[in-house]
N, C-alpha and C positions, 0 to 999 in steps of 0.2 A: 504492499501500500504506500503511496506517495501522497504529499500533502504539498499543494501549490498554490501560490498566489499572485494576482498581478494586482497591483495597487496603482490607479492612474487618479493623478491631480491636476487640474486646468485653472491655473491661477491668473494667466495673462492671455487678453483676447485684443482681437482688432476692434476698430470703431464699431459701436452699437451694443456692445456687452461689457458691463462694469468689470473689474478686475475683482479676484477672489483671493486676497493673499493667504488667508487661511487654507485653502486647497492642498497646496503643497505641505504645510504643517500637518494636514490631516494624514497624509501619506506617511509622512515619517513617524508619526504616533501610531499607526496600525503597523507598521513595519516592525516597531520595537515590541509590541506585544505579541504579533504572530511568529516572530523569529526566535523570540525568547524561549530557552530548552524547557523552562517549567511553566510555561503558559501554552502558547499556539504550537511550538516546536514543530514548524514547517520546515520542510525539507529544501524548499525553494520559495523566497520571496523576492520578487522584483518590481521595481518602483519605475513608473513612466510618467516623468513629470512634463507638462506643456507640449504634448506630441502634436503633429499635423496628423489630418485624417488616415492617410496611407500608413503611417507608421503605427498608429493606435490599431487600425485593422488588421494589420500583420501580426502585432503582439497579442491580440485577443485571439487570433486563429491559431496561434502556435500554443498559446494557454491550453485550448480544448482538444488540440491533436494527439492522436495517439495514446489516449488515457483508458485505463483499465476502469471495471466497474466498482473495484475497492478503492479507487482513489478519489480524494477530496479536492475540488479546485475551488479556490475563493476569487472573486472578481469585486473589487471594490473602487467605486468612481465618486469624486467629490469635485463637482464644478456646475456649470449651467446646463439645465435640462430645456429644451426649447421644442415648440411643436410647429407642424406645418398646418395648411389651409384644412386639413381631413383629421386633424388631432392625432396625428402620428407622432412618435415621441423621437427625438433625435438627441444625442449628446454632442454638445459644443467642444471644439478643439481650439488650439492656439490661433489656427487661421479664420475660424468661423466669423462670418461676417454678414451684414444685411445689404441685400441689393437695393431695390426700389420700394418705398413705403417702409412697412415694418415687416417684410419677407426677409428671409435670410437665404444664403446659397447654400443649397443642400448638399453640394459636394465637398462643402467645407467642415461638414460634420460627420458623424457617424450614428446610422440609425438603428434603432431598437431591433428592427427587422433582421439587420446583420447578425447582432448580438443574440438574438433568437434562434437564428439558424445555425451558428457556430456552437451554441450550447445544445441545441437538439441534436447534434451531430455525435456529441461524446456521452457514452453511457455512464459515466462517473458521477459520484455526489456532487453536487453544485451548490453554492452559496453566492447571491448577489446581493451586495449592499451599495444602495444607490444613495447617497448624500448630495441629492439634489431635489428639486421641486418643479411645481407646474401651476403655480398662481402667482399674481403679483401682489406685493405688499412691500410697506416701507414703514420701519420703527428705529426709533433713536437708539444709537449704538449698535444697530444691526443693518445687516447688508442683505438684501434679496438674492435668491440664487435661482431663479425662475422665470417661466412664460406665464401665460395668464388663463390657460384652460384645462379641462379635465382631461387626464390621461387614464386608460384603462389599462393599468400596469399588468394586471393579474392575465388579461387575455393576450398581452404583448409579450410578457416575459416570463410568465410561470411554467412549469412542466413538470413531468414525473421525476421524482427523486431529487426536487429541487427547491431550495427556498429563495424568495426574494424579500429582502427588507429595504423599505423606502422611509426616508426621514419626516415624509409628511403624506396626507392624502394627494389625491389628484387635483384638489382645488386650494390647497392651502400652500403657504411659502414655508420654506427652510430658510434659517438664518444662521448668519455667523457674526462672530463677535468683531468690532473693528479695531479692537485693543491689540497691541503688538504681543505676539506669543500665542493669542487665543486660538483655540479650534473651534470648527463649526459646532454648534450646539449637539447635534445629533451624535457625531463622531465622538466628540467628548464623552459621552455617555456610553457609547459603545466600547471605547477603549478604557473606560473606568471599570465597566463592568468584568471586563478580562482581568486587567491588572490588578484590581482589588480583591478579586474573586466574589464580588457581591453579586454578580448575574449568576451564581450557583445557587440556585432557590431551593433545591433539596438537599444540600450539603452532601453530594455524593462525589464532590471533587471533579464533576465534570460539567461543563458549560454549554448546553445545548442551544441550537439556534433560536428556539422559542424562549428559552429563559433569558437568552442574552436580549432578544426583543422587548421582552416585558420589563426587564431592569431599564432599558434606554427610554422606552414609552413612557414608563411612569416618571421618570425624572426630566424628560423633554418637555411633557405636558405641565409639570410644575414649575419649570424655569419659563415657560413661554405663556403661562395662564391659558394653556388649552389651544395657542395659536397654532401649534404644531402638533399633528396626532399621527406618530409613525404608525405604520403598517406592514402586515407580514403577509406573505402569499406563498403557499404550498400545496402541492400535490404529493399523495404518496407519504413517504417517510422523511420529507423534507424538513419538518419541525424537528424532528430528533437527531438530526445530523448533530454531532458533536465538533464544535468549533475550537475548542480550548480546554485546558486542564485548569482547574482552580487552584491556587496557591493553596499549601496545607495550612489549615488553621488550628490552633489549639483549642480545647474545651472552653478556655475562657473567653476568647475571641468571639466564638460560636454564641456562646450564652449571651454575651453583651450584645451582640447584633440583633439577637432575637427581642431583647428586653428593650433595645431602642426601637424596634419595629412597631412594638405595642404602644409605645409612648408616641411615637409620629403619627400613629393612626388616629389619635386624638379620642380614642374611646375609654374613658377613665372614668372611676367612680366620682361621686360628687365631691369627694374630698382631694380630687385630683391624683388619685394612685390607681395602681393598676387593679382591675377588677377581679373577683373571686375565680371567674373562669379562666381567666388570662393566668392567674398565679398557678392554677393547676396544670396548664399548659406547660408553664416554664418548670413546673415541680417535675413533670415527666420528662423535659428535655435534660434537666439537671442530673436525673437518676441514668439517663441513658449514656450521658457524657461523663459519669462518675465524677461528677464535680462536687468538691465538699460543700457542705451547706454554708459553711464561713465564706467561701469564696464566692458563692452565689448572692449571698446577703450583701457583701461590699461591692459588688458589681451593680447591683440594684440601686444602693444606695448612691453610687456615683452617678449613674444615669439619671437618676430622680433629681438629683442636684443641679446636674447640667440641665435638663428639661425645665425645672423651675427657674433657673438664670434665664434661658432663653425665653420663657414666657413673660419675666420681668421686663427683658428688653422689649418685647413685642408690646406690652402695655404702654411702655413710655413711647414708642413710636405711635402707638395709637392715640395717645394724647395729643401729639402733635398733628395728626391727622383729622380728628374729630371737629375742630373748628371749621375746616373746609368742607367736610361733608353735611355739616349743619348749616352751611351758608354764612357763617360768620367771619369768613376770612375766603378773598379772591384766591383764585389758581393763577400765580404768576411764576414767572420762571426764578425769581428769588426765593419763591415758597419752594420750588422743587429742589433747587440747590441747598437749601436747609435740610429738607427731608433726605437728599443722597448722602449729605455729610453727616448726618445722624445715622443713616444706615449703615456705612462705612463705620462710624465710630464704634456702634454696637455690634459690628461684625456678622450682619445680618444678610444673607443671600437675598436674592429676588424671590426664590422659590420658597423661602422662610417665611415671607411675608403674605398676609392676606391678600388675595387677588386683587379685591378693590383698592386697596392701599397701594399695591405696587403698580397698578396703572396711572397712579397719580406722578411716578416717577417718570413718565413716558411723555414727553414734549408735544407729541403727535395726539395726545388724548384730549379730546375735546368735550366729549359727551358726560360731562359732570352729573347731570342729572339721571343718567343710567348708571353712574357709579354710586351715587347716593342710594339708589334702588337697590343695587348689588349688596351693598353693605348692611341693609336695613334700616336706612336713615330715611327720616321724612323731614322735608324743609318745614319750618315754622310757619305757620299761618299769620296774618297780620293780628289775630286776635291773640295769639300767643305772645307776640311782640308787645301788644299793648298790655296784656296781663304783667309782663316782666316789668314794663317801665313803672306801671302804677304800685306793685308790691316793692319796686325798690325805692319809690319814694316813700311807702308806708315805713318801710324798715329803717330808712333814715331817721324820720321823725320818731319813730319808737325807740331808737338808740340814743336820741337826745332827751327824750321824756321820762323813760324808764329810770335812768340813774337820779333824776330828781325825787322821786317817789321815795326812795331810802337814803338821801343824803339828810343828815340830821339837822344842819345849819338852814337848809331850805325847805323843811317839812310844812314850814307855816305857809309858804307861797306856792307848795308844788301843784295846787289844783289850778292856780293861775298860769304857771308854766306849762302844764298839760294842755290847757284851755287854749292858749296861745299857739301850742304845738299843733293841735287840731286845727285851728283857723288856718294857719300855714299851710298844712296838709290840704285842706278844702279848698283853698285859693288856687293852690298849685294843680290840684287836681282839677278843678273848674277850668283854669287855663288850659290844661292838657286835653281835656273831654272835649273843648271847644275846638282846638285843632285836629282833633281825629273825630270830630261829628259823632260823638257819643251820648246817649240820653244818661241822666242820672241812673236810672235803673240799671243800664248795661255797664255802668261803671262798678256797681256793686255786686252784678253778677262775675265780673272778671275778677275783682278783689276776692270776693270769698264763694 
């Protein structure tokens, strides 16, 4: 059995397509985990950076030629995916360019049909990972990697004994970070799932295609607030193809990851601790790992403290956001800058933050009313604002009048003082009532 991989990254393009600096970094990261003897342990991993169409087609054909049924072949592509007028998928190359209007020169690309034919000629196990997308979108700090129409990936690329992993659906964008050294979001979590072993959901030290997909999907959706929804397509045994080995974990690490999983789910008791059913599950796991109860208790305490610290940070960030969602403060660039600074000081990732709050950090987000609805906030009505003003006046007068009642040197004139305070409240209230066009009865309703 041979394990072979071809990693294609296209970061440079001719006029009409924006560059994708992260594409070549994606290739380097994938190569690192696939070549690692304790992870992918592939016999051959070849990188192909910024190829022209002819070179790319030749390398794909060589990859699938002369393979046996037991062989595993992985093809990874990071770059632009574009469509023709018939919604046929093409992969952009270094020389891909647009002709007239919004059309592109097809001979400057590699078609999905060509790839499908080459894969169909090979009887081996095949895994195709596409970090490209098929819809248009723009977001702050993120770069689009797509065209704008629906692609039927399952029809065009799936086959028997084959798994196709895509970074998003056919109508969603895929994003890459603009910061220096960042990977595409999807590739980041594919690599992380292999490198950390977190993609091994059943702890059997083997990471199958479907396990890796589930790990990447869960984290990508959290990181993008569901703007990206990775998909997997498979026929036959494609789901069960083992793409990598998970690093060996000690019992303490396995137990810690399971405890963290329970806390991250948010399904806790009213005291903010693990539910009894979860504790029974952890007890079963502890026994199967032969983990001493003292070690398990220490791990649970450490995870609980980290969870409480994170919740405290989130509450602090929420306090900053509430005035905006309540309509008490305008959404400005300065507001966003303050929130971003606080987010970094608190060391909170976007996926750690409530989606309603995370959207505020995006300067392209303008639908504040939808954001408030998503967070469960309702804007205050004019009546609520009037009630707050009148109650504020009443409390201010009470703060002046009540100490007089108990001041020994002023006890004789306390009634006069309270009478004067009440008169002042009445006068101010009448002035405010006139400006707000309220009847006296309505003022009493608002106050009491």
